[in-house]
C-alpha positions in Angstrom: 20.4 2.6 -32.1 17.6 4.9 -33.3 14.2 4.1 -31.8 11.1 6.2 -32.8 13.4 9.1 -33.6 15.6 8.8 -30.5 19.3 8.4 -31.4 22.2 6.6 -29.7 20.0 4.5 -27.4 21.6 1.7 -25.6 19.0 0.9 -22.9 15.2 0.9 -23.3 13.2 1.0 -20.0 9.6 -0.1 -20.3 6.6 0.2 -17.9 4.3 -2.8 -17.8 0.6 -2.0 -17.2 -0.8 0.1 -20.0 2.4 0.0 -22.0 2.9 -3.7 -22.5 -0.4 -5.2 -21.2 -4.0 -4.0 -21.1 -4.3 -2.2 -17.7 -8.0 -1.8 -17.9 -8.8 -5.5 -18.2 -6.4 -6.6 -15.4 -6.8 -3.9 -12.8 -10.6 -3.6 -13.2 -10.9 -7.2 -11.9 -8.3 -6.6 -9.2 -10.2 -3.5 -8.0 -13.5 -5.4 -7.9 -12.0 -8.2 -5.8 -10.3 -5.7 -3.5 -13.6 -3.8 -3.0 -15.4 -7.1 -2.2 -12.7 -8.1 0.3 -12.9 -4.7 2.1 -16.7 -4.9 2.3 -16.4 -8.4 3.9 -13.6 -7.5 6.3 -15.1 -4.3 7.6 -18.7 -5.5 7.4 -19.8 -2.7 5.2 -23.0 -2.5 3.2 -22.8 -4.5 -0.1 -23.7 -1.3 -1.9 -20.4 0.3 -0.7 -18.4 -1.9 -3.1 -19.2 0.4 -6.1 -17.9 3.4 -4.2 -14.8 1.6 -3.1 -14.2 0.6 -6.7 -14.6 4.3 -7.6 -12.1 5.6 -5.1 -9.6 3.0 -6.2 -9.9 4.2 -9.7 -12.5 2.1 -11.6 -15.5 3.4 -13.5 -17.9 0.6 -12.6 -20.3 1.6 -15.5 -17.7 1.3 -18.2 -15.3 -1.2 -16.6 -12.4 1.2 -17.5 -9.8 2.7 -15.2 -10.2 6.4 -14.3 -7.7 8.7 -16.0 -6.8 10.1 -12.6 -6.3 6.7 -11.0 -5.2 6.1 -8.4 -4.7 2.5 -9.5 -1.9 2.2 -12.1 -1.1 5.9 -11.6 0.3 6.2 -8.1 2.1 3.8 -5.9 0.4 0.9 -4.1 1.2 2.5 -0.7 -0.7 5.7 -1.9 -3.7 3.6 -3.0 -3.8 2.0 0.5 -3.6 5.5 2.1 -6.6 6.6 -0.1 -8.6 3.5 1.1 -7.8 4.3 4.7 -8.8 7.9 4.3 -12.1 6.9 2.7 -12.9 4.4 5.5 -12.2 7.0 8.2 -14.2 9.7 6.5 -17.2 7.6 5.5 -17.4 5.1 8.3 -15.1 6.4 11.1 -13.2 3.2 10.7 -9.6 3.6 11.7 -8.0 1.0 9.3 -4.5 -0.1 9.8 -2.1 0.2 6.8 -0.8 -3.3 7.4 -4.3 -4.8 7.5 -5.2 -3.2 4.1 -1.9 -4.4 2.6 -2.6 -7.9 3.9 -6.1 -7.9 2.4 -4.6 -6.8 -0.9 -2.1 -9.6 -0.7 -4.8 -12.1 0.0 -6.8 -10.9 -2.9 -3.8 -11.4 -5.2 -3.2 -14.9 -3.8 -6.9 -15.8 -4.5 -6.7 -14.2 -7.9 -3.5 -16.0 -9.0 -5.1 -19.2 -10.3 -7.3 -17.2 -12.8 -5.1 -14.2 -13.2 -4.0 -15.0 -16.8 -7.6 -14.8 -18.0 -7.2 -11.0 -17.5 -3.7 -10.5 -18.9 -3.6 -9.4 -22.6 -0.7 -8.1 -24.6 -1.3 -4.8 -26.3 -1.0 -4.5 -30.1 2.5 -4.0 -31.5 4.3 -4.9 -28.3 5.8 -8.2 -29.4 6.9 -6.7 -32.7 8.5 -3.7 -30.9 10.5 -5.9 -28.6 11.5 -8.2 -31.4 12.8 -5.3 -33.4 15.1 -4.0 -30.6 16.0 -6.9 -28.4 19.3 -7.9 -30.2 20.6 -4.3 -30.4 19.9 -2.7 -27.0 19.5 -3.7 -23.4 15.8 -4.0 -22.4 14.6 -3.4 -18.9 11.2 -3.3 -17.1 10.4 -1.1 -14.2 7.0 -1.7 -12.6 5.1 -0.9 -9.4 3.7 -4.4 -9.5 5.1 -7.3 -7.4 7.6 -9.8 -8.9 5.4 -12.9 -8.9 2.5 -11.2 -10.8 4.9 -9.5 -13.1 6.7 -12.7 -14.1 3.4 -14.4 -14.5 2.2 -11.7 -16.9 5.4 -11.6 -18.9 5.6 -15.4 -19.1 1.9 -15.8 -20.0 2.4 -13.2 -22.8 5.6 -15.0 -24.0 7.8 -11.9 -23.7 9.8 -12.6 -20.5 12.9 -13.6 -22.4 13.2 -10.2 -24.1 14.1 -8.5 -20.8 17.7 -8.3 -19.5 16.6 -6.7 -16.2 13.3 -6.6 -14.4 12.8 -4.3 -11.4 9.5 -4.7 -9.5 8.1 -3.3 -6.2 9.7 -6.2 -4.4 13.1 -5.3 -5.8 12.9 -1.5 -5.2 10.0 -0.4 -3.0 10.5 3.3 -3.6 7.9 4.8 -5.9 8.7 5.4 -9.5 8.3 9.2 -9.2 11.3 9.3 -6.9 13.5 8.2 -9.8 15.2 5.7 -7.5 14.2 2.5 -9.3 15.6 4.0 -12.6 18.7 5.3 -10.9 19.3 1.8 -9.5 18.9 0.4 -13.0 21.3 2.9 -14.6 23.9 2.1 -11.9 23.5 -1.7 -12.4 23.8 -1.5 -16.2 26.4 1.3 -16.3 24.4 3.1 -19.1 24.4 6.8 -19.3 21.0 8.6 -18.8 21.6 10.2 -22.2 21.7 6.8 -23.9 18.5 5.6 -22.1 14.9 5.7 -23.4 12.0 5.4 -21.0 8.7 4.1 -22.5 5.5 4.4 -20.5 1.9 5.4 -20.6 1.5 7.8 -17.7 2.9 11.0 -16.1 4.5 8.8 -13.4 6.8 7.4 -16.1 7.8 10.8 -17.3 8.4 12.0 -13.7 10.6 8.9 -13.0 12.7 9.7 -16.0 13.0 13.4 -15.1 14.0 12.5 -11.5 16.7 10.2 -12.8 18.1 12.6 -15.4 16.7 10.7 -18.4 15.6 13.1 -21.1 14.5 10.6 -23.7 10.8 9.7 -23.0 8.3 8.0 -25.3 4.7 8.0 -24.0 2.1 5.7 -25.5 -1.7 6.3 -25.5 -2.5 2.7 -24.7 -3.0 3.2 -20.9 -5.6 5.2 -18.9 -4.0 8.7 -19.4 -5.6 10.8 -22.1 -3.4 12.1 -24.9 -4.0 15.7 -23.9 -2.7 15.0 -20.4 0.4 13.2 -21.9 1.0 16.3 -24.0 1.0 18.4 -20.9 3.8 16.2 -19.5 6.1 16.7 -22.4 5.4 20.4 -23.1 8.7 22.3 -23.6 10.7 19.1 -23.7 12.1 18.4 -27.1 13.4 15.0 -26.1 10.0 13.5 -25.5 7.3 12.3 -27.9 3.9 10.6 -27.9 2.7 7.7 -30.1 -0.7 6.0 -30.2 0.9 2.6 -29.6 4.1 0.7 -30.0 3.0 -0.6 -33.4 
């Protein structure tokens, strides 16, 4: 099948946040809640919440995710490491990785009842999935957990389009290692040359490259600027950029 100019595609692998759903709306709220939880747990000044938001990747003034992340750009483990480094540098607090991870988990559990208020499907996504779902296999690879991923897909009414879903719970190795995609290719028995990766960040491009997938479509609907996306695909004729999946 030909998709956005890519020929002989049998498997389309999509990212979630910033590609299918509005990453800014969802993760801005998660970051605010995480910052508040960190302030409470470590008994920090309330004014510190804004800086914690900043180091986790939120521009508090605009409510938008920072282009450089780290949220939605790097792995959850790396975000936790950045928080630990900040607490040690700023407050000489030697935070434990497991404690931060537990706090993040508690935030998500508390957030769950109202989470769907912050999940919004991006323009053109449903139409794109509808146009390809009967002719190719469709997979999702996300750094998010399975519960929140399935909640988002179900809420948006697109869960049934996916043949395979790989979350952080299914494959904990970061996307950039290429391991989640290699696992998917092995499970589906599809050649890397017949696979198209669709994402909104350099991390998606790096995952594809590490797994030997040359066909990459990057969309400008996430937090990464078009200019930076162009740097990713420079000198790679098998990649392209579109404003959205419309």
